[in-house]
ZAGUZA-357068 format. One record per residue: x, y, z of N, C-alpha, C in turn. Coordinates in steps of 0.2 Angstrom, whole numbers, padded with zeros to 4 digits, always signed. Atoms other than C-alpha are relative to their C-alpha. Layout:
XYZXYZXYZ/...
//
This chain:
-0007+0005-0004+0112+1116+0750+0005-0005-0006/-0005-0001+0006+0128+1113+0739+0001-0009+0001/-0003+0006-0001+0133+1093+0737+0006+0000+0003/-0004+0000-0004+0143+1088+0750+0007-0008-0002/-0006+0004+0000+0154+1073+0740+0008+0003-0003/-0008-0001+0003+0170+1072+0730-0002+0008-0003/-0001-0007+0006+0173+1090+0719-0004-0001-0004/+0002+0000+0007+0162+1095+0705+0005+0001-0004/-0004-0001+0006+0177+1100+0696+0004-0009-0001/-0002+0006+0000+0184+1081+0700-0005-0004-0005/+0006+0004+0003+0167+1074+0696-0002+0001-0006/-0001-0001+0009+0165+1082+0677+0005-0003-0001/-0005+0003+0007+0181+1078+0673+0000-0008+0001/+0002+0007+0000+0177+1059+0678-0005-0001-0004/+0003-0002+0003+0163+1062+0670+0001-0002-0008/-0003-0001+0006+0170+1067+0654+0007-0006-0003/-0003+0005+0003+0182+1053+0653-0003-0006+0001/+0002+0006+0000+0171+1041+0656-0005+0001-0008/+0004-0003+0007+0161+1052+0640+0005-0004-0006/-0005+0002+0005+0175+1049+0629+0002-0007-0001/-0002+0007-0002+0178+1031+0634-0006-0003-0007/+0005+0003+0002+0161+1027+0626-0001+0002-0008/+0001-0003+0007+0160+1040+0613+0006+0003-0004/-0005-0001+0003+0179+1042+0606-0002+0009-0004/+0001-0007+0003+0181+1061+0598+0000-0004-0009/+0000+0002+0005+0183+1051+0582-0005-0004-0003/+0006+0007+0000+0167+1040+0583-0004+0005-0006/+0006+0000+0004+0156+1041+0568-0007+0003+0002/+0005+0000-0004+0139+1048+0573+0000+0001+0006/+0000-0001-0008+0146+1054+0590-0004+0003+0005/+0006-0003-0004+0132+1064+0596-0006-0006+0002/+0003+0007-0004+0123+1047+0598+0004-0002+0004/-0004+0004-0007+0137+1040+0607-0003+0003+0006/-0001-0001-0007+0137+1051+0620-0008+0004+0002/+0006+0002-0002+0116+1050+0620+0001-0005+0005/+0001+0007-0002+0118+1032+0623+0005-0001+0007/-0005-0001-0005+0134+1037+0638-0007+0004+0005/+0005-0003-0005+0118+1048+0646-0003-0006+0002/+0002+0008-0003+0108+1032+0646+0001-0004+0006/-0003+0006-0007+0120+1021+0653+0002+0003+0006/-0002-0004-0005+0126+1035+0666-0010-0001+0004/+0006-0001-0004+0107+1035+0670-0005-0009+0003/+0002+0007-0002+0103+1016+0672+0009-0002+0005/-0005+0001-0003+0120+1016+0682+0000+0004+0006/-0002-0004-0006+0126+1029+0694-0005+0007+0001/+0007-0008-0004+0112+1044+0691-0005-0004-0001/+0006+0004+0000+0099+1031+0694-0005+0004+0003/+0004-0004-0007+0083+1039+0704+0002-0004+0006/-0002+0002-0006+0089+1037+0723+0006-0001+0000/-0005+0001-0005+0105+1035+0723+0005+0005-0002/-0004-0008-0001+0112+1054+0721-0002+0002+0004/+0004-0005-0003+0108+1066+0732-0003+0005-0005/+0004-0004+0004+0095+1077+0725+0006+0007-0001/-0004-0007-0002+0108+1094+0728+0007+0000-0005/-0010+0001+0005+0122+1085+0717-0001+0002-0008/+0001+0000+0009+0113+1088+0698+0001+0008+0002/-0003-0007+0000+0113+1106+0703+0005+0004+0000/-0007-0001-0003+0129+1107+0708+0005-0002-0008/-0002+0006+0007+0133+1095+0691+0000+0006-0005/+0000-0003+0007+0126+1107+0678+0004+0006+0003/-0006-0006-0001+0134+1122+0687+0008+0000-0002/-0009+0000+0002+0152+1114+0685-0002-0001-0009/-0001+0001+0006+0147+1105+0668+0001+0010-0004/-0003-0006+0003+0145+1125+0661+0003+0004+0001/-0007-0003-0003+0159+1131+0671+0006-0004-0004/-0007+0002+0001+0170+1120+0663+0001+0002-0007/-0001+0000+0008+0180+1123+0646+0003-0006-0004/-0001+0005+0004+0181+1107+0640-0007-0001-0005/+0005-0001+0007+0172+1106+0622-0004-0007+0001/+0003+0006+0001+0164+1090+0629-0005+0000+0005/+0003-0004-0007+0157+1100+0645-0009+0000-0003/+0007-0004+0001+0140+1106+0634-0004-0007-0003/+0003+0007+0006+0137+1088+0623-0002-0003+0010/+0002+0002-0007+0137+1081+0642-0007+0002+0005/+0005-0002-0003+0125+1092+0649-0007-0002-0005/+0006+0000+0006+0113+1090+0632-0003-0008+0003/+0002+0009-0001+0113+1071+0637-0001-0001+0005/+0002+0002-0007+0112+1070+0655-0009+0003+0001/+0003+0000+0002+0100+1082+0652-0010-0001-0003/+0006+0004+0001+0088+1073+0642+0000-0008+0000/+0000+0008-0001+0093+1055+0647-0003+0000+0008/+0000-0002-0008+0091+1060+0666-0010+0000+0000/+0006-0001+0002+0071+1060+0665-0006+0001+0006/+0003+0001-0006+0067+1058+0683-0002+0007+0004/+0001-0007-0005+0061+1074+0696+0007+0002+0002/-0007-0002-0002+0079+1076+0704+0004+0003-0006/-0003-0001+0004+0086+1079+0690-0002+0006-0004/+0005-0007+0003+0076+1094+0685+0006+0005-0001/-0004-0006+0002+0090+1106+0687+0005-0002-0005/-0006+0000+0004+0101+1100+0673-0005+0002-0006/+0004-0003+0005+0086+1101+0662-0001+0007+0000/+0001-0008+0000+0084+1120+0668+0005+0001-0004/-0008-0005-0001+0103+1123+0667-0001+0000-0009/-0002+0000+0007+0103+1117+0648-0004+0003-0005/+0006-0005+0006+0086+1125+0641+0004+0009+0002/-0002-0007+0001+0094+1142+0649+0007+0001-0004/-0007-0001+0003+0110+1139+0642-0001+0000-0006/+0002-0003+0009+0101+1137+0625-0003+0002-0002/+0004-0005+0000+0090+1151+0627+0006+0005-0002/-0007-0005-0003+0107+1161+0631+0005+0000-0008/-0007+0001+0006+0118+1155+0614-0003-0001-0004/+0005-0003+0007+0103+1156+0600+0000-0009-0003/+0002+0009+0003+0097+1141+0589+0007-0002-0005/-0005+0003+0005+0113+1141+0579+0007-0003+0002/-0008+0003-0004+0126+1137+0592-0001-0007+0001/+0000+0009+0001+0132+1119+0589+0005-0003+0006/-0005+0002-0006+0141+1118+0607-0002-0008+0002/+0004+0008-0005+0130+1104+0612-0001-0007-0004/+0000+0006+0007+0133+1093+0594-0007+0001-0001/+0007+0003+0003+0113+1095+0592-0003-0003+0005/+0002+0008-0001+0111+1082+0604-0010+0002+0005/+0008-0002-0002+0091+1083+0610-0004+0005-0005/+0003-0004+0006+0087+1093+0593-0002-0002-0004/+0003+0001+0006+0081+1082+0582-0007+0000-0001/+0006+0000+0003+0067+1081+0572-0001-0004-0005/+0001+0008+0005+0057+1066+0561-0002+0005-0007/+0002-0002+0004+0056+1070+0544-0004-0005-0006/+0002+0004+0003+0050+1055+0537+0001-0008+0004/-0001+0007+0000+0046+1035+0539-0003-0003-0005/+0000+0005+0007+0048+1021+0528+0001-0008+0004/+0000+0010-0003+0043+1002+0531+0005-0004-0007/-0005+0004+0003+0056+0991+0525-0003-0006-0002/+0003+0008-0001+0047+0973+0520+0005-0005-0001/-0002+0006-0001+0053+0956+0520-0005-0001-0008/+0005+0007+0003+0048+0946+0503-0004-0004+0003/+0002+0006-0002+0044+0931+0512-0005+0002+0006/+0005+0001-0005+0032+0939+0526+0004+0000+0006/-0002+0000-0005+0044+0938+0540-0001+0005+0004/+0004-0007-0005+0041+0954+0547+0002+0007-0004/-0005-0006+0003+0047+0972+0543+0002+0005+0004/-0002-0003-0007+0057+0986+0549-0003+0008-0001/+0004-0007+0000+0048+1003+0553+0007+0006+0000/-0004-0004-0001+0062+1017+0551+0000+0008-0001/+0003-0008-0001+0059+1034+0556+0009+0004-0001/-0005-0006+0001+0073+1049+0548+0000+0004+0003/+0001-0006-0004+0076+1062+0559+0007+0004-0002/-0006-0006+0003+0086+1079+0554+0004+0002+0008/+0000-0003-0007+0095+1083+0570+0011+0004-0002/-0008-0006+0001+0111+1099+0568+0008-0006+0001/-0007+0005+0002+0127+1090+0562+0000-0007+0001/+0000+0005+0000+0122+1073+0564-0006-0001-0002/+0006+0004+0003+0107+1067+0554+0001-0009+0000/-0001+0008-0005+0101+1049+0560-0007-0003-0003/+0005+0006+0000+0089+1035+0558+0000-0003+0006/+0003+0006-0003+0080+1024+0571-0006-0005-0005/+0007+0006+0000+0071+1007+0568-0002-0003+0004/+0002+0005-0005+0062+0996+0575-0002-0006-0007/+0002+0005+0003+0060+0976+0567-0006-0002+0004/+0004+0003-0002+0043+0970+0569+0000-0007-0002/+0000+0008+0000+0045+0951+0570-0009-0002-0002/+0007+0004+0000+0029+0942+0560-0001-0007+0000/+0000+0007-0002+0034+0925+0565-0002+0000+0008/+0002+0001-0007+0032+0931+0583-0006+0004+0002/+0005-0003+0000+0016+0939+0581+0001+0006+0000/+0000-0009+0000+0022+0958+0579+0004+0003+0007/-0004-0002-0005+0034+0957+0593+0007+0004-0004/-0003-0003+0001+0048+0970+0592+0008-0005+0003/-0005+0004-0001+0064+0961+0591+0008+0002-0002/-0006-0004+0001+0077+0973+0587-0001+0006-0003/+0002-0009+0000+0079+0991+0588+0008+0000-0004/-0003+0001+0003+0090+0999+0575+0004+0008+0001/-0003-0005+0001+0102+1016+0576+0005+0003-0005/-0005-0001+0006+0110+1022+0561-0001+0005-0004/+0002-0005+0004+0113+1034+0546-0007+0001-0001/+0007-0001+0005+0099+1043+0538+0000-0003-0005/+0003+0004+0006+0087+1036+0525+0003+0000-0007/-0004+0001+0006+0096+1043+0512+0005-0005-0002/-0006+0004+0004+0111+1037+0512+0001-0009+0001/+0002+0007+0000+0104+1018+0517-0003-0001-0004/+0004-0001+0006+0094+1021+0503+0004-0001-0006/-0004-0001+0006+0109+1027+0491+0004-0007-0001/-0004+0008-0004+0118+1011+0500-0001-0007-0005/+0003+0006+0001+0105+0999+0493-0003-0005+0005/+0004+0003-0004+0102+0994+0508-0005-0007+0003/+0007+0005+0002+0085+0985+0507+0001-0003-0003/-0002+0004+0007+0091+0978+0490+0004-0003+0001/-0004+0005+0001+0102+0966+0497-0004-0005+0000/+0005+0008+0002+0086+0954+0498-0004+0003-0003/+0003-0003+0005+0079+0954+0483-0007-0002+0001/+0010+0000+0000+0059+0958+0483+0001+0004+0004/+0001-0007-0005+0062+0971+0497-0003+0004-0002/+0003-0006+0003+0051+0985+0496+0003+0005+0005/-0002-0004-0003+0054+1001+0504-0007+0007-0001/+0004-0004+0001+0038+1012+0506-0001+0005+0007/+0002-0005-0003+0033+1028+0514-0006-0002+0004/+0007+0001-0004+0022+1027+0529-0002+0007+0004/+0002-0007-0005+0012+1042+0539+0006-0001+0006/-0002-0001-0006+0022+1047+0555-0003-0003+0004/+0004+0001-0005+0009+1044+0565-0001-0008+0001/+0003+0008+0002+0004+1027+0558+0007-0005+0004/-0007+0002-0003+0025+1023+0562+0000-0001+0007/-0001-0002-0006+0023+1029+0579-0004-0005+0003/+0005+0005+0000+0008+1018+0582+0002-0006+0002/-0003+0008+0000+0016+1003+0575+0006-0003+0005/-0007+0000-0004+0033+1005+0583-0002-0002+0006/+0000-0002-0007+0026+1007+0600-0004-0008+0003/+0003+0008+0000+0014+0991+0598+0002-0004+0002/-0004+0007+0000+0027+0981+0595+0005-0001+0007/-0004+0000-0008+0037+0987+0610-0002-0003+0005/+0005+0002-0007+0022+0984+0621-0002-0008-0001/-0001+0007+0000+0021+0965+0614+0005-0002+0003/-0007+0000-0002+0041+0963+0618-0002-0002+0007/+0002+0000-0007+0035+0969+0635-0004-0006+0004/+0004+0006-0002+0022+0957+0637+0000-0006+0000/+0000+0008-0001+0030+0940+0632+0006+0000+0002/-0003+0003-0003+0037+0929+0640+0008-0002-0003/-0006+0004+0003+0058+0928+0637-0001+0002-0009/+0002-0002+0009+0056+0938+0620+0005+0000-0002/-0007+0002+0002+0070+0935+0610+0003+0006-0002/+0000-0005+0002+0076+0952+0607+0008+0001+0000/-0008+0000+0001+0094+0957+0600+0004+0002+0007/-0004-0004-0007+0110+0961+0612-0001+0005+0004/+0000-0007-0001+0109+0979+0611-0008+0002+0001/+0009-0002+0000+0089+0980+0613-0001+0006+0004/+0002-0005-0008+0089+0986+0632+0002+0007-0002/-0005-0004-0002+0104+0997+0629-0003+0008-0007/+0003-0005+0007+0096+1006+0611-0006+0003+0002/+0003-0002-0002+0080+1007+0619-0004+0006+0004/+0001-0010-0003+0077+1024+0628+0003+0007-0006/-0002-0003+0007+0085+1032+0612-0005+0000-0005/+0004+0002+0005+0073+1024+0600-0006+0003+0003/+0005-0004-0004+0060+1031+0613-0001+0004+0000/+0000-0008+0001+0064+1048+0613-0002+0002-0006/+0001-0003+0008+0063+1050+0594-0009-0003-0001/+0009+0001+0001+0044+1040+0594-0001+0004+0002/+0004-0005-0006+0039+1054+0608+0001+0006-0006/-0001-0006+0003+0045+1067+0594-0007-0003-0007/+0002+0003+0007+0032+1058+0581-0008+0002+0002/+0010-0001-0002+0011+1064+0580-0001-0005+0003/+0004+0005-0002-0001+1054+0589-0006+0000-0003/+0004+0000+0003-0016+1049+0583+0000-0008-0006/+0001+0005+0005-0010+1035+0571-0003-0009+0005/+0004+0006-0002-0017+1016+0571+0004-0007-0002/-0005+0005+0001-0006+1000+0570-0006-0006-0002/+0005+0006+0003-0015+0988+0558-0003-0005+0004/+0001+0009-0004-0022+0971+0566+0000-0002-0007/-0002+0005+0004-0017+0957+0559-0007-0005-0001/+0005+0002+0001-0028+0946+0549-0003-0006+0003/+0005+0007-0004-0042+0934+0558-0003-0002-0005/+0007+0004+0005-0053+0921+0548-0003-0004+0007/+0004+0005-0004-0066+0912+0557+0001-0006-0001/-0001+0006-0001-0068+0895+0560-0002-0003-0006/+0004+0002+0006-0081+0894+0544+0006+0001-0004/-0006-0002+0006-0067+0902+0532+0005-0005+0002/-0006+0004+0000-0054+0891+0538-0001-0008-0003/+0001+0007+0003-0063+0876+0534-0001-0001-0008/+0003+0001+0008-0068+0882+0517+0007+0001-0004/-0007-0001+0003-0049+0886+0515+0002-0007+0000/-0004+0007-0001-0044+0868+0518-0005-0004-0005/+0004+0004+0006-0058+0860+0507+0001+0005-0006/-0001-0001+0006-0054+0873+0493+0009-0004-0002/-0008+0003+0001-0035+0866+0494-0001-0006+0000/+0002+0008+0001-0043+0847+0495-0002-0001-0007/+0002+0001+0007-0049+0852+0478+0003+0002-0005/-0004-0003+0003-0038+0861+0471+0009-0006-0005/-0005+0003+0002-0024+0853+0459+0007-0004+0007/-0004+0002-0005-0012+0852+0473-0002-0004+0005/+0004+0004-0004-0024+0845+0485-0001-0005-0002/+0002+0006+0001-0029+0832+0474+0006-0004-0003/-0006+0002+0001-0012+0825+0469+0003-0004+0008/-0001+0004-0004-0011+0819+0486-0005-0007+0000/+0003+0006-0001-0015+0801+0492-0006-0001+0006/+0006+0001-0004-0032+0796+0500+0003+0002+0007/-0004-0001-0007-0021+0794+0516+0000+0007+0001/-0004-0008-0001-0012+0811+0515-0006+0005+0001/+0007-0007+0001-0029+0820+0511-0003-0001+0007/+0003+0003-0009-0035+0812+0528+0002+0004+0005/-0003-0003-0006-0022+0818+0538+0002+0007-0002/-0002-0009+0001-0020+0836+0529-0006+0003+0004/+0004-0003-0003-0035+0839+0536+0003+0002+0009/-0002-0002-0007-0029+0838+0556+0008+0003-0003/-0007-0005+0001-0011+0844+0549-0004+0008-0003/+0002-0006+0002-0018+0859+0541-0006+0004+0006/+0002-0005-0004-0028+0864+0555+0003+0003+0006/-0006-0004-0004-0013+0866+0567+0004+0004-0005/-0003-0005+0005-0005+0874+0552-0002+0006+0000/+0004-0006-0001-0019+0886+0551+0000+0006+0006/+0002-0001-0007-0021+0887+0569+0007+0005+0004/-0004-0002+0002-0002+0891+0569+0000+0008-0003/-0001-0004+0004-0003+0903+0556-0005+0007+0002/+0005-0005-0003-0018+0915+0563+0001+0003+0008/-0001-0001-0002-0013+0915+0578+0005+0001+0007/-0005-0001-0001+0003+0915+0583+0007+0002-0003/-0003-0002+0005+0010+0922+0568-0003+0007-0003/+0003-0005+0007+0007+0938+0555+0001-0002-0006/-0003+0001+0008+0005+0938+0537-0005-0003-0003/+0007+0004+0004-0012+0926+0535+0001-0006-0002/-0002+0007+0001-0014+0908+0533+0004-0003-0006/-0004+0000+0005-0007+0910+0516+0006+0003+0000/-0006-0004+0000+0010+0916+0521+0003-0006-0001/-0006+0005+0002+0024+0903+0517+0006+0002+0001/-0008-0003+0002+0042+0906+0521+0006-0006+0003/-0006+0002-0001+0057+0898+0524+0001-0005+0011/-0001-0001-0008+0059+0903+0544-0009-0002+0004/+0007+0001-0004+0039+0900+0546-0001-0008+0000/+0000+0008-0001+0039+0881+0541+0006-0001+0004/-0004+0003-0005+0054+0879+0553-0004-0001+0006/+0005-0003-0008+0045+0888+0569-0007-0007-0001/+0005+0005-0001+0030+0877+0563+0003-0009+0003/-0002+0007-0003+0038+0859+0563+0005+0000+0006/-0004-0002-0004+0050+0864+0575-0003-0001+0008/+0003-0002-0008+0041+0871+0590-0009+0000+0000/+0006+0002+0000+0023+0871+0585-0004-0008+0002/+0002+0008-0001+0019+0854+0581+0003-0002+0005/-0003+0005-0005+0029+0844+0593-0004+0003+0010/+0003-0002-0007+0019+0856+0607-0009-0003+0000/+0008-0002+0000+0001+0856+0599-0003-0011-0004/+0004+0005+0002-0001+0837+0589+0001-0005+0005/+0000+0008-0004-0006+0821+0595+0005-0002-0001/-0003+0004+0001+0005+0807+0595-0003-0005-0005/+0003+0006+0005+0001+0800+0578+0004-0001-0007/-0004+0001+0003+0013+0791+0566-0002+0001-0006/+0004-0002+0006+0001+0794+0551+0000+0008+0000/+0002-0008+0002+0000+0814+0552+0010+0001-0002/-0007-0001+0003+0020+0814+0553+0003-0002-0005/+0001+0004+0009+0021+0802+0538+0000+0003-0006/+0002-0003+0006+0011+0812+0527+0000+0009-0001/-0001-0006+0000+0018+0829+0533+0005+0004-0007/-0006-0003+0007+0032+0831+0519-0005+0000-0004/+0003+0001+0006+0019+0826+0506-0005+0009+0001/+0005-0003-0001+0006+0836+0514-0001+0009+0000/-0002-0008-0001+0016+0853+0518+0002+0003-0006/-0003-0001+0007+0025+0854+0500-0007-0001-0003/+0008-0002+0006+0006+0854+0492-0002+0005+0002/+0002-0005-0003+0002+0866+0503+0005+0007-0002/-0006-0006+0003+0017+0877+0498-0001+0001-0007/+0003-0002+0007+0012+0875+0481-0008+0004-0002/+0009-0001+0002-0007+0879+0482+0004+0007+0003/+0001-0006-0003-0002+0895+0494+0004+0005-0005/-0005-0003+0003+0012+0901+0483-0006+0001-0007/+0005+0000+0007-0002+0898+0466-0003+0006+0003/+0007-0002-0002-0016+0907+0476+0002+0007+0000/-0002-0009-0002-0005+0924+0482+0005+0002-0006/-0005-0003+0004+0006+0925+0466+0006-0001+0003/-0006+0000-0004+0022+0918+0477+0004+0000-0008/-0003-0003+0005+0036+0922+0464+0004-0008+0000/-0003+0006+0001+0046+0903+0459+0005+0000+0006/-0007+0002-0004+0062+0907+0470-0004+0000+0006/+0005+0001-0006+0049+0910+0485+0000-0006+0001/+0004+0008-0002+0040+0894+0482+0007-0005+0002/-0004+0007-0002+0056+0884+0481+0004-0001+0006/-0003+0000-0006+0066+0892+0496-0007-0002+0004/+0003+0004-0006+0050+0885+0507-0001-0006-0004/+0003+0005+0003+0048+0871+0496+0008-0004+0004/-0007+0005-0003+0067+0865+0502+0000+0001+0008/-0003-0001-0008+0063+0871+0520-0006-0006+0003/+0005+0005-0002+0048+0858+0521+0005-0006-0002/-0004+0006+0000+0061+0844+0514+0004+0001+0006/-0005-0002-0004+0073+0851+0527-0004-0004+0008/+0004+0002-0006+0061+0850+0542-0006-0006+0001/+0006+0003-0001+0045+0840+0539+0003-0005+0001/-0001+0007+0000+0053+0823+0538+0001-0001+0008/-0001+0004-0007+0057+0825+0557-0005+0001+0003/+0005+0001-0006+0042+0828+0566+0000-0005+0005/-0001+0007-0005+0038+0818+0581-0005-0004-0001/+0006+0007+0001+0028+0801+0580-0001-0001+0006/+0002+0001-0008+0021+0794+0596+0007-0004+0003/-0007+0002-0003+0039+0786+0600+0002+0008+0002/-0003-0005-0002+0045+0804+0602-0003+0005+0006/+0003-0005-0006+0033+0812+0615+0000-0004+0006/
//
């Protein structure tokens, strides 16, 4: 049975017009734009149960019969983005077409033929997060996709990246724009496990603060992750037992940084650092000794007001205690002077404003 709606020729023409609106012919990395167009079609008019099943067979025939140069890329994009059962004729038609034209034919712009080649972890020297980048070779349009894993949000994926291949990014020194950032190769299976774990964490979080194009890019990124080998493991964040946390506070108080505090500040430090370490080991990644401007802001603005009792003495001691903790943690972990001073600036900015009893 054939589709009885508007003519297939008219439907193909409308589709290709919409494709060119999203991915103009002079666009850099146009095949990726066309694939994103396919995702948009799947999320709107070509979603499950929104079109009669017979449409897809007729649409596939119409795209194959068209002499428009964008018809084959459109078929490839729809075949790879419309994953539900009713769209199977599109996938079958595309596969049959590829088997006839051979591997060297580029009429589909290489869409759906990406091959992963390496994975790179770009780490923030402050420990706030890492970008896991997967490099892919695709005929005519090599590229990379990435997942930013936010350590200040306990490993949530908050941004997704689609861009040039790693060789171009490396040559341009993109990762060196942040002094001290490191780029290290990671096994492909591990990259997949870590990216998928971060995406699951975002799914389970209430109102995860993701980037504006996160949802529209996600399907493309996940298709690339599906190409990676399985069997990798995502490292688990460092966790300390209560006794270890108590020993850490005691070591701090005995250290020069803690010893410089007044007696009242040392008393308050036990309570304040209990809150700090609770936040550092349950709500963020990187361990109890990680300090960064963003982490300090998050503790002062979000965690302390929700968790602390209304104690004026604790709030008044916080600037001195947190500054001493930053100096201690920086010394113990070998943090450079610049990183330590950035964290101290954040303490001076945020710690004086911790709420006291009148603010609760």
